[in-house]
C-alpha positions in Angstrom: -318.3 41.9 133.6 -314.9 40.3 133.8 -313.8 37.7 131.3 -310.6 35.6 131.4 -309.2 33.9 128.3 -306.4 31.4 129.0 -304.1 30.8 126.0 -303.0 33.9 124.1 -302.4 32.1 120.9 -304.4 32.6 117.7 -307.7 31.3 119.0 -307.4 33.0 122.4 -306.3 36.4 121.0 -309.1 36.2 118.4 -311.6 35.4 121.1 -310.4 38.4 123.2 -310.6 40.7 120.2 -314.2 39.7 119.3 -315.3 40.1 122.9 -313.7 43.6 123.1 -315.2 44.7 119.8 -318.7 43.7 120.9 -318.1 46.0 123.9 -320.2 44.1 126.5 -317.4 43.3 129.0 -315.6 45.8 131.2 -312.4 43.7 131.4 -310.7 40.9 129.5 -307.7 39.2 131.0 -305.5 37.2 128.6 -303.2 34.7 130.4 -300.5 32.6 128.8 -297.5 30.5 130.1 -295.1 32.1 127.7 -293.2 35.0 129.2 -294.6 38.3 128.0 -296.7 36.8 125.3 -300.2 37.6 126.8 -299.0 41.1 127.8 -297.8 41.8 124.2 -301.1 40.5 122.7 -303.2 42.6 125.1 -301.1 45.7 124.4 -301.5 45.2 120.6 -305.3 44.6 121.1 -305.7 47.7 123.3 -304.0 49.8 120.6 -307.0 48.8 118.4 -309.5 50.3 120.9 -309.6 53.8 119.5 -309.7 52.4 115.9 -312.5 49.9 116.5 -314.4 51.9 119.1 -314.4 49.8 122.2 -313.8 50.6 125.8 -313.2 47.1 127.1 -309.9 47.0 129.1 -307.6 44.1 128.0 -304.8 43.1 130.2 -302.2 40.3 129.9 -300.5 38.1 132.4 -297.8 35.5 132.4 -299.3 32.5 134.3 -300.4 34.7 137.3 -303.9 33.3 138.1 -304.5 35.9 140.8 -305.1 38.4 138.0 -308.0 36.3 136.9 -309.8 36.5 140.3 -313.5 37.0 140.3 -313.9 36.3 136.6 -317.6 35.9 135.6 -316.7 33.7 132.6 -313.4 31.9 131.9 -312.4 30.5 128.6 -309.8 27.8 128.1 -308.1 27.7 124.7 -304.7 26.5 125.9 -303.1 23.4 124.6 -301.4 22.3 121.4 -303.3 22.9 118.2 -303.7 20.3 115.4 -301.1 19.8 112.6 -302.0 18.6 109.2 -303.0 14.9 109.3 -303.7 14.9 113.1 -307.1 14.1 114.6 -308.3 16.1 117.6 -308.2 12.9 119.7 -304.4 12.6 119.2 -304.0 15.8 121.3 -305.3 14.2 124.5 -302.0 13.1 126.1 -300.6 16.7 126.3 -303.8 18.7 126.5 -305.4 16.7 129.3 -302.7 17.7 131.7 -302.9 21.4 130.6 -306.7 21.6 130.9 -306.6 19.9 134.4 -304.1 22.5 135.7 -305.7 25.5 134.1 -309.3 24.6 135.1 -308.5 24.0 138.7 -306.4 27.2 138.9 -309.2 29.3 137.4 -311.8 27.9 139.8 -309.5 28.4 142.8 -309.6 32.2 142.1 -313.1 32.4 140.6 -315.3 29.8 142.3 -318.5 31.1 140.8 -317.3 31.4 137.2 -318.9 29.8 134.1 -316.2 27.8 132.3 -316.0 27.5 128.5 -313.7 24.7 127.2 -312.2 25.1 123.7 -309.1 22.9 123.9 -309.2 19.6 121.9 -310.4 16.9 122.0 -313.1 19.3 123.2 -315.8 16.9 124.5 -313.3 14.9 126.5 -311.7 18.0 127.9 -315.1 19.3 128.9 -315.8 16.0 130.7 -312.4 16.3 132.4 -313.3 19.8 133.7 -316.4 18.3 135.3 -314.3 15.7 137.0 -311.6 18.0 138.4 -313.3 21.4 139.2 -316.3 20.6 141.3 -318.3 23.3 139.5 -322.1 22.8 139.1 -323.0 21.0 135.8 -324.7 24.1 134.3 -321.5 26.1 134.7 -319.2 24.0 132.4 -319.7 24.3 128.6 -317.8 22.9 125.7 -317.5 25.1 122.6 -317.6 23.0 119.4 -321.1 23.0 118.0 -321.3 26.8 117.6 -318.2 26.6 115.4 -319.4 23.5 113.5 -322.8 25.1 112.9 -321.2 28.2 111.5 -319.2 26.0 109.1 -322.4 24.1 108.3 -324.2 27.4 107.4 -321.3 28.4 105.3 -321.5 25.2 103.3 -325.3 25.4 103.0 -325.1 29.0 101.8 -322.5 27.9 99.2 -324.7 25.1 98.0 -327.9 27.3 97.9 -326.0 30.2 96.4 -327.7 32.3 99.1 -326.5 34.9 101.6 -325.5 33.2 104.9 -327.9 35.5 106.8 -330.8 33.7 105.0 -329.6 30.3 106.2 -330.0 28.5 109.5 -328.7 25.1 110.6 -327.3 23.3 113.5 -324.6 20.6 114.2 -324.9 18.4 117.2 -322.8 15.4 118.4 -319.1 15.1 119.0 -316.7 17.8 117.9 -314.7 15.4 115.6 -314.5 14.7 111.9 -316.6 11.5 112.3 -318.7 12.5 115.3 -320.4 15.6 113.9 -324.2 15.3 113.2 -325.3 18.1 110.8 -329.1 18.3 111.2 -330.1 18.5 107.6 -333.8 17.7 108.6 -333.8 21.0 110.5 -331.8 23.2 108.2 -333.7 26.1 106.5 -333.4 29.0 104.1 -335.7 31.8 105.5 -337.9 29.2 107.3 -338.1 26.9 104.2 -336.4 23.5 104.4 -333.2 23.4 102.4 -334.4 20.1 100.8 -336.9 22.3 98.9 -334.0 23.9 97.0 -331.2 21.3 96.6 -330.9 17.6 96.0 -330.3 15.0 98.6 -327.0 14.2 96.9 -325.8 17.9 97.2 -327.0 17.9 100.8 -324.9 14.8 101.6 -321.9 16.7 100.2 -322.7 19.6 102.4 -322.7 17.2 105.4 -319.4 15.6 104.5 -317.7 19.0 103.8 -319.0 20.3 107.2 -317.6 17.3 109.1 -314.1 17.8 107.7 -314.3 21.6 107.9 -311.6 21.9 110.5 -309.3 19.4 108.8 -309.7 21.2 105.5 -308.5 24.5 107.1 -305.7 22.7 109.0 -304.4 21.3 105.7 -304.5 24.7 104.0 -303.1 26.7 107.0 -300.7 24.2 108.4 -302.3 24.7 111.8 -305.8 25.1 113.4 -308.1 27.9 112.3 -308.6 30.8 114.7 -311.0 33.5 113.3 -314.2 31.4 113.3 -313.3 29.6 116.6 -312.7 33.0 118.3 -316.0 34.4 116.9 -317.9 31.3 118.1 -316.5 31.5 121.6 -317.4 35.2 121.8 -321.0 34.4 120.8 -321.3 32.0 123.8 -319.6 34.5 126.1 -322.0 37.3 125.0 -325.1 35.1 125.4 -324.1 34.3 129.0 -322.7 37.8 129.9 -325.9 39.5 128.5 -328.3 36.9 129.7 -329.6 36.6 126.1 -331.3 33.1 126.5 -329.9 32.2 123.0 -329.9 28.6 121.8 -326.4 27.2 120.8 -325.3 23.6 120.4 -322.8 23.1 123.2 -321.0 20.1 124.7 -322.7 19.5 128.1 -322.8 16.7 130.6 -325.9 14.6 129.8 -328.0 12.7 132.4 -330.5 10.8 130.3 -331.2 13.5 127.7 -331.2 12.0 124.1 -330.8 8.6 125.8 -327.2 9.4 126.8 -325.5 9.7 130.2 -322.1 10.3 131.8 -320.5 12.0 128.9 -320.3 15.5 127.4 -321.5 15.9 123.8 -323.0 18.6 121.7 -326.7 19.2 122.0 -328.9 22.4 121.8 -328.9 24.4 125.0 -330.3 27.8 126.1 -327.5 30.0 127.4 -328.0 32.8 129.9 -326.7 34.3 133.1 -326.5 30.9 134.8 -324.6 29.3 132.0 -326.7 26.4 130.7 -330.3 27.5 131.4 -331.7 24.3 130.0 -331.1 21.5 127.6 -333.4 21.5 124.5 -334.5 18.0 123.3 -335.5 18.1 119.7 -337.0 15.5 117.4 -334.3 13.7 115.3 -334.7 11.6 112.3 -333.8 7.9 112.7 -330.5 8.4 110.9 -329.6 11.4 113.0 -330.4 9.6 116.2 -328.3 6.6 115.2 -325.4 9.0 114.2 -325.6 10.8 117.5 -325.4 7.5 119.5 -322.4 6.3 117.3 -320.8 9.7 118.0 -321.3 9.2 121.7 -319.6 5.9 121.6 -316.5 7.6 120.0 -316.5 10.2 122.7 -316.7 7.6 125.4 -313.8 5.7 123.9 -311.7 8.9 124.0 -312.9 9.6 127.6 -311.6 6.2 128.6 -308.0 7.4 127.9 -308.3 10.0 130.7 -306.5 9.4 133.9 -309.1 10.6 136.4 
């Protein structure tokens, strides 16, 4: 199993590290436009192999897409990250050009790959990948919901004063501060609805804290987070590589599901060897349904800025 990660910055390197540590891939290729950068990151990560007990081979390349040939899964993390005060949507001008070049270059050398898009604004960049690559719909996935859901579970566990392993919850909708739809109605602690344990007022605070989770970290760090995004990507990659048939919320191209069409937005999907095995339609409360459709309008507005 060969995995390529484009962008050897903090998120890309974190992603490569988690994939290697989980030890399910034979090879990870890190690629970056900056001379020697991916090679250096790959060497540093390989020097962790004996310490962390993995046999995955990690190699780096400066913009040579021939090294990515025949990758089973390709991950795009390249683009500029957010700075404090920036929205994900403000990145579109620069990142659209990068994602277009990177995605077409990857597919040229790996025509049967599954493509995972991480670059922001993620839902729009995933939609762009559909427009420019010609890959089948089930082979293009946007990573946002897995990360947002991890942040949701962190906030739920905090409010419940419970271990995170006891908590389950999911975030659908757009990967933006206003577009996220944390599914409070489906959130549980060991199969019991979280509303049994905490007040509606506290749950509303959990929702709001989740939605600004990325912005909160950007303000503290001075740039985008990388550990949780890298871990979230590695979870999707492993589900596909190992044909796990796991459910993750992912940004996928909809064609009538949830009453939405011609956009990519986060909904629950089953991930396996084919990429998206199927889209899972779940019952939403009226407010969640309305929030999802409002979120979709925001995504379509950002999509309209694309030059495709």
